[in-house]
N, C-alpha and C positions, 0 to 999 in steps of 0.2 A: 541480444539481446542478456536480460543481468542473472547470474548466479544466482539459483533459487540453492537458501538457505535452511537447515532446519532453526524452527524457530517458538519459541514453550509462547502458549495461548494461557487465558483464562479459561478457566472452565466454565462454558455457561449451558444454562438449560438446555434441553433440548425441544424443539418446537415444531410443529406441525396441526396439517389442521383436524379438530377436535372432530371422534366419532360416537361420541356418546358415551354409557347413556345417561338421556337427561331427564329430567326429573318432569320437567315441564319443557312443550315445546311451541312458536305460537308462528304462522306462516299470514305471511302478509300479502293480500289479495290484494290492492290498492290504492291508489296516488293519492287518496287524500288525505290533509291535513289535519284533518279532527282527530281531537284524541279521544278516551277511552272514555265512554259513558260510564262506568261505575270499576274502580279497582279493588272496590274490591268482595271480588265473586270472584275473582281468577282467569277471569275470559277476556282474551283480547277481541270489540268489538266494540263500535264506533254508532251514536247514534242511529247513521245508516243503516249498522250491522255486518259492517264488513270491518277485517284487521287490518291497520293501516301502522306505517312503523308508528309512528309516535304509539300508539296503544298500545300498540305491542311492546315497546320500553316505558311508557309508564305504568302497563300490566307487571312487567315484571321488574319495575324500579321496587313496587307495592311487597314482595316477599320480601319481611321480616326474617327470615328462616334462609339461616348463608346458605344452611344442607342440604337444599331441594337447586339443584342445577338445571339451567337453562338456557336456550339455545332460540333465535328467532332468524327463520329461516327463507326466503321468500319462495311464495307456495309454484308451483311447478309447473313449467309450460308456460312460463307467464315472464314479460317482463315493461319494467314502469317506471318513469319519466317524473319525476317530483321537483316544482318549480318554486321554489320556497316564498311567498308574498314579504314584503317589510315590515308589517305590522305587527308590532311583540304579541301580542293576539298567538302569536303563531310560532312562540320560542319557548322552550320548557325553563331555559334558563334566560332569566333578564338582569346585567348590572345595575348595580346600582352607583358601581363606578365609574370615573371619568375615565374607563378600559371600557369600551363598549364591544371588544370583541369575547369577554367573558356572555355577551348577548348566544344564545346556542339554539336553536332550530331542538338540538337532542339532547338531553341530560343523562347519562348513562349515572346510575347512582346505587348500583349492588353489581358484584362478578355477574356476567354474562357470557353468551355467545353470541355475537350479530354475522352471521352468513348473508351477506348479496349476492350469493355467486355470481359477478358480475350481472348483472339480471334488473337496477335496481339502481336508477340514476339519478342525481342530486345537482343541478342548476341554479345560482344564485338569481333573482326576480330581478334588484337591483343594484346596482352600484351603490348608493350611500345607505341601503341599512348597517353597513358593518357587524354583519355578525354570524359566528365561526355553524360550521353543522353537526361537531360532534364536540359534545364537553366530556373525557371522560372523567366523571368523579367515585370510583370506585377501581380495589385492587386487582389484579388477577383478571379484565377484560379480555376478549378476543376477538377481535373484528380480523374475516375474512373477506374474499371479492368484493373491496369497495373499489371497483372499476367507474372512472365519471363522478367523481363524488367534491364537487367543489360548493363552493358557500361566496358571498363576497367580501370572507375575510381568511379565513382558517378552516381544511376542512376537518383538520378531526384536532385536538387538544388535548393532552396528558396532563394534567394537573397533578397537583399535589398530591392528590390520594390515591392515582391509578399504578402501585407499585405494583408489579410484574404482569406489565399489560402490553400486547401484542398488534403491532397490524402486520396482517399477513399476506400476497397475495393482489392484483391489481395492476390497474393502467390508467390514473389517470392527467394525461395530456390534453392542455387546456387548445380551445380554437375559436372556442364561440366569440369570446368580449373576454373586455380585460379586466374584468370584475375580482380575480380571485388573485389571490394575492401570495396564500403559503399550503403548506399541503399538510405539514405537522407543525405544531407544537410543543416541547416540550419545556413545562415548567418549574422550574428549583425546586425539591422533596419530590422529584419522579422520581423513583429504583427500579434498575429491570426493566426497563421501557427494551421492548424489541421491534425492531423493522425488517423486515424481512421479504425476500423475492419482490418488491413490490415496483413502479415502473411509475416515475412523474415527471411533466415537464409544464413548461409556458409558463408561467405563474408569471405577475407581473411586478418587477418591482415599485412601488410609490415612495418617492421621494418626500423623507419629513422632514418641516421646517429646523430639528436644530439636528438632523443626522444628512449629511451629503449624498452618502454613498447611500441614501437609499433604508429602506423596512426588506432586511434582506433576506432567505435562506426560506429554497422549500422546505427543509425541517430548520426548526428556528427552536435553540435553545434560549429562554431570553426572561424574566419577570414578568407576570400578570401586566404590570404597571408602564416599566419599559416600552415595549412593543408599543404603546400609543405614539413614543416620538415625545409625550410629556414631561418626561423626567427618568434616568438612570439610575430608578433605588437597585441599593444590594439586598439581595438577600442572602442574609446567611447558612443559607440551608443550599446543599448540593445537590445538582446531579447526580445520578450515581450507576453506574453500570450496564449504560447503557450498548446498547448489542443492533448494526446497522448491516444488513446481511445482503449480497444478491440483491445490490436496489440499484436501480438507474434516475439517470439525472437526467434528460433528457428536450433541449433546447433546440432543436435543428429548425429552422425556417419551413417553413415551403414557398413553392415559388409565389409573388405578388403578393406575400406576406406584412402583415400588420397588426401594430398592439394598438385597438381602438376598441369602440363599444358595441362596434359590429364586428370586429376582426380580430381573435384572438391568437393566430398563428403566427406571427410573430414576436409574439411578449419575450421575457427570458428571465427567469430567476438565477441567483444563485444556486448550488446545490444544499449547502449545510452551514450556519451560520453558530456562531457560539456566541452570545449579545453583554454589551457590558457588563461587569459586574456578576457574572456569573460563574460558576467553580464547576466543573465536568473529571468528577473523578471515579474514571474505569470508561472506557470508550473500546470496543471492539468496534473495525468498521474494514469490512472483507467485504473482497469480488464484488464489491459498486462499481460501477460504471459513471463517469458523468461525460457526458455529450455535449457542446457546441458550451459556451459559457463569452456573450461577447467583453469587446471591452472595457475593464473593470470590475466586472463583478468576478469574484471569484468561484472557484467551483467546491473547496473546501478552507472556511472561512474560521478559524480558530480563533483569529489575533483581535479579538474586536478592545479586549479588557487596553484603552488607548494607554497611553500614559498619566495622560488627567485626571482620570479616571482612577480615584483612587478608595479603599486603600485596594488594594491590588486583589485579584482571587486567581492563585497557581494553582492549578489544576493538575489531572498523575494520573498514571498507568495508562495509557493512550497504544494501543495497537493499529497500525493504519497498514494492513498488508493485502498484498493482491491485487488491490485496485486501478483501472485505468482511468487514466483524462485524457480524452481524444479534445482538438479542435477548444481549447481553452488560450481563445484571445487575449490574455491577463492587459493592462493599464497598465501608465509609465508612472503612476506616483508610487508611494513609499510602499504603503500598504495593498498593492495587486499583485496578485500569485495564487496559480493554480493551488497552489495549499500556501493559508497565511499562518504563522503561528503566534503565540501570545506574545505579547510587549511584558515581558519581565526578564529577569540576568536569568533565574533560573525555576523548572519544572519540577516538577514531586516525583518518583517513583518515574520509573522509566518512560519514556515516549519513544515508539517504533514504529520510526516510517519504511516498512520494507518488502521489495519485491513488487511494486509497482511502474507500472509504464506509465510515461508525461508522455505523449508524441502527440506534436502542439506542430508538427508539419506541415504550412498551405497554408495554415490561418493568417490572417490582416494582423501585424502589429503584435508578434512574440514576444517575451520578456522576460516573466521568468518565472523560474517550475516552483524551487520552496523557496520560501522568504521566512524566515528568521531574521526582529528585528531586534531584539531584547529590551533593555530600554536606557531613557535615554538620561537618567541618572548616572548609569553606570559610562563615567567620562573619564575620571580621573586616574585611571589606568589600564592598562590591558588584563582582562579578567585570569583568574587561572579557579572561579569555581568552577564546578563539574554540574554544565546545564543536566544533568539527566540526556537528551537527545540523542539518537542515534541512525542516523540516514544510510540505511545499508542497500544495497544490492540492486535497485531501484535503476529501470533504460531511461533516458531523456533525448529529445529530439524536437529541435525548434524551436531552442528556448534562444534570443538570438542576443539577449544579454546578460545572464547569467544566468544556469541548470539549478543552482542550489546558491542562495545568496544569506549571506550570514552581516551579523553588524551589530557590538556590544550582546553579543552570546554567549561569553563566558568558554570552556573547553566541550567542544562538542564532537562527533563524532560522525565522521562522515566519510563511508568505505567500499568497497566492493560496488562499487556506480559505474555503469557503461554512458558514453554519450556518443547517440548517433549520429553522420555524414551533416546532419544540418542545423546541429549543437552551435554558437556560436560562443569564439575561441581564439587565441591568440594565431597570427601566422606566424610572427616572430616566438618560438613558443619557449622563448628564454623568458617572452615578460608574460606568459601564465604563470610564474612563480609568485611575482611579486607586482601584478599587476589591480588596481584597485577595480575598476570594474564599472561600473553605471545602471543606468536603467531604462536609456534608450534603444533603438537598435543603433544608433549612429554613436553610441558611449561605445566605452572600451569595452568586446566581450570575452564575456570570459566561463571556463564550466564552473569554476566551486570558485566562493571568494569569502577569503578572508581578511585582506588586508580591509580589511577598516579599524577603527578605534574599538577593540577589546575582541576582537572578535577569537575566539579560540589563543591569544595570546599573540597574534598573528605568524606563529611560528612560520619560519621558513623549511624548507622539502629540501631533502638529500639528491643526487641526480645523475641524470648515466653521463661517465666521461668520454667512452668512444664509440666506433661502429661493434657491437658485439660479436659473437666467434662460435663459430657450430662443431662443439668437438664431442663426437657419437651422442649423435644426436641429440646433444642437450646443449642448451643456450648460456654463454657464459656470459655474462654482463658486468664491467667495471661502476663503479659504482663511490661516488664519496660524502660526504657531509658537508654540508652549504657553509659558506660562509655572511659577516654584516653586510649587507650592501652600504651604501651610501646613501643615507638619510635626503630624501629630498625635507627641504625646509617647512613645507607643510605636510606631515610622515604626517604628525597627531598621535603619534605613540609609538613605541618601542621594539620593534622587531626583535624574537629573541628563535635560540639557537634548540632542535628539538637535544634532547639528552639520548647518550650513547646507550644502544641498543635495542634500536627502533625494528619497528614493523615497516616494510614494506613493499606494499603492492607494486604489483606492475601490468602495463596495459601496452595493447597493442592499438593499433590505428595507421590507417593508409594514410592519414594526411596528418590532419594536428587535434584528434580529438583520446578520447581515450573508449575508442566503442571496443571492443575486446578484454575482462579482465583475466590476467596468466598465470595466476595466483600471487600468496607471498611468501616472501622471504626474513622469519625470524631474526630477532636477538644479532641483527649489525649495528656490531660496537667498531668499523672502522674504516677508510677506504681500504679495498680488497675488488675481489673476483667473488657473483654471485651468482649462481646456475638458476635460470625460471623454470618455475615450476612446470608451464607447460610452454607450447609450440607456441608462435603466430601459426595464423592459419596461413596467411601471404606475405609476400615482400611488402616492408612499408616502415612502420617504423615506433620505437620505443619507450616507454616514460614509467616514471616510477609515483608513488604519489605516498607521501609517510606519514607511522602511526608512530607518535609520542609517546609518554605516558607522562614528563617532564612532571612526575610525582604524585601525577593524580590518582585516582583509584577508574577515572575515564581518559581511553585513551582519547589526545588530542590529533588532529586532522591537519593537515598542510593544506594549500593550493595544487594543482599540480604541476611537476618539473617539466623541464625540456624536451625536448625528443632526443631518438640519434637512430640514424638508419639499422633495420634488416635484411636478413636475405629469408625469400622464404624457407616452408621447413623441409623442401624438396623428396626426397627420396624417405625422410624421416620418419613420412607421413601417409609411407607404402608398407599395408603389413605385410611380413617378412620375416622367415626362418634361416637359423645357419645350423648347421652341424658338422661335429666335431669328433674322431671316433679315434678313440685308445683300447692297446690293450693290457689284460690284468696278469699276472701269473699267483702261484701262489693264495689263493682267495679259500677262505673257510667255506665248506658248502650252507654250515652253517650261518653266514653271515655275508651274505651273496646279495643285498642291496645295493644301492645304488652309492648311497653314502658308507654306506662300511666300506664297501673295493677303495673307495677314493680314498678312504682314510688310514687305511693298515693294509691294504692288498701293494705287490708288487708289479710296478710299471714295467710293459716290456720295449724298449726304445726301439726304433725303428732300424730293423737290417741287423736285430739280434736274432741268433737262432735258438730252437727253440731243443729238450730234447721227442724225441718219441715218446709216443704216449703218454704225455702230457696235454694237462688238460688250459685249454685257452678261456679267457673272460673280456668281453667285447663292454665296453659304456661309450653311448651317446652321449653326447650331450649339444641340448636344442638352446638355443637363444634366442631374442624375440629385439633385435638394435634397434626397431621402429618405435613411434610412439602411440602407434595404433595395435590392440588386441589381435592374435592371429589367430585361426580357431580351425581346428578340423585338419588337428595333422597326422601325420599319417610315415612312422620310422621303418623305414625299409633296410633290410641285411642286402646291401648289394651282390653280395658274392651268392648269395643262396635263394635273394628273392626272396627272402620271410619277412613278415611284419613281426616285429620288435613290441611295436609298443602304438598306442594311438592318446594322440596330447587332445585333448575336447578344444579348451579355449588357454591362450600363454601372453599374461598380460605385457603391456611393454616394459624394456629391459627382464624379462623375469629369462625364469632360466627353469630344463626341466632334464632329469638322466635319467637314460634307460640305460637295461643290461639282457645280458646278451651271453651265452655258453656255450664254445663251440667246442665242440668234439676232436680227439685226434685222427675219427675216419674222416671229417667231412674237412676235412685237413688234408688231409690224404695222406696221414702218419700208420 
């Protein structure tokens, strides 16, 4: 598993269920679709005398005093299922534009909290009515307990006025039919939206006439007009500071599943989709799970700004950390990957993909883990522009074409990632250094791809030159810089050599991967021998990856080097301690600690006579030659059987000294 590193995160506001107090609270006690009879009286009451969800929201919307806090809840000990009809008279929002998704069953027009307590379910009545469930059209709206909340289009829309709103808790995994298409839509202008602890799945991907990939994403970031497929309008306002934490995207099918008007258990939609022409400034995606995405459905599709869609909207400041991607059976096209990044040469602000697990082993058609295509206009030469993309400390397994595929991407940092035993790679490991890779399982497999036009300046890697040697429980490896290879006629660019002063990242593999990160050695300038920071866990092979500045403020990363065989750690990984005894005379009683005695006293050589009545001091030097901590060490004098000292813990290569004065009487003098 990948190394866990310290990562600076954006300071996001804490979220949690509201506890009140509230100025006004409405209890929904019916599944009626009737509205409020009289919004001026402050009472939630339909013509039939009940409090429907629509009546409660209408009554709450009628309060103009924003100092009044409002919560809508479901009456105790009751569950309701609401099937929304398709006629527009039942909508609180009716669209006058071609964007029918602005039709909404419920429009929230002021700050409020709605807690459905996982007991008020909403299902669409028809497929053709193209209405959304909730349109959040106000700031600081809190939505809790939204379980099995579906519409014929999008369950919840966070519109441009929804700043600071939250969806937390609940599960909406479709199974009834293929009507629902998205769980959440977030539009440009929406700031500080949080989606926390939610589980969603089996929404239906609908292929639009002019977008072959379909209307993508359980969570979709798109301009309101673009989601109809009629146009890809560019909105000048970004989406800022989106927070998605602890959320599960699960399309796992059931036996005999299908995606029809009668059975939705086989429907599948991508996880998160950044629509064309949309700018996302600030993203925290943390501790989320992506489960089962069939072929050509990206789990995290942040790359919809295709080259033809100008002007580009480069996004910035993304932190994608500690997420899990499982059974993501990506397709074989250029845009298919578990994580797909935007088509731009440079991302603004730092884009950090760190400490994630991408485990695709066992899925039919495993291809690419992380893909960044860059821009097709970057073809004149190898780009040395810092990309601001950092792919670090992740774990990959099961991707057979390229776990990390970079193309026309500028200077990109890829380091400390690990690749499991089912990862695609070159059997002839020298080819891992310069192979270009491919898309399909039958093409050239490679762990990390730079050798395509302009990716990381096609920088070459240092490599180990011979079998490492174990010396005093330290692994010594001879390394050498690369030489420029003979370029094939269709190379499409010039390979470059890293500047001296590189950082070498060392990896252990049982075969030909990079399965265990062993640490880094910095500022390597010339051919020679270096010490690997950590011993490998078993006999196998060692390889390196090169990190080079090449004059850039961002390190650029090479592909992985060839391997050399290495022995296992042997006794070096067995806790052990050694002790040496020395005798001293002329010891100052006021400075009788270990360091002072060794520095100032006179050592008594073995076999030397001492004067009768003279005091003798013994020092006991305890060392740990292994590569493991040794704990609970007790030092005893074998002559007197007295305990000299106790050492709670001694780290690898650690050394501790103890002292004991021996009187003439003890020595029999």
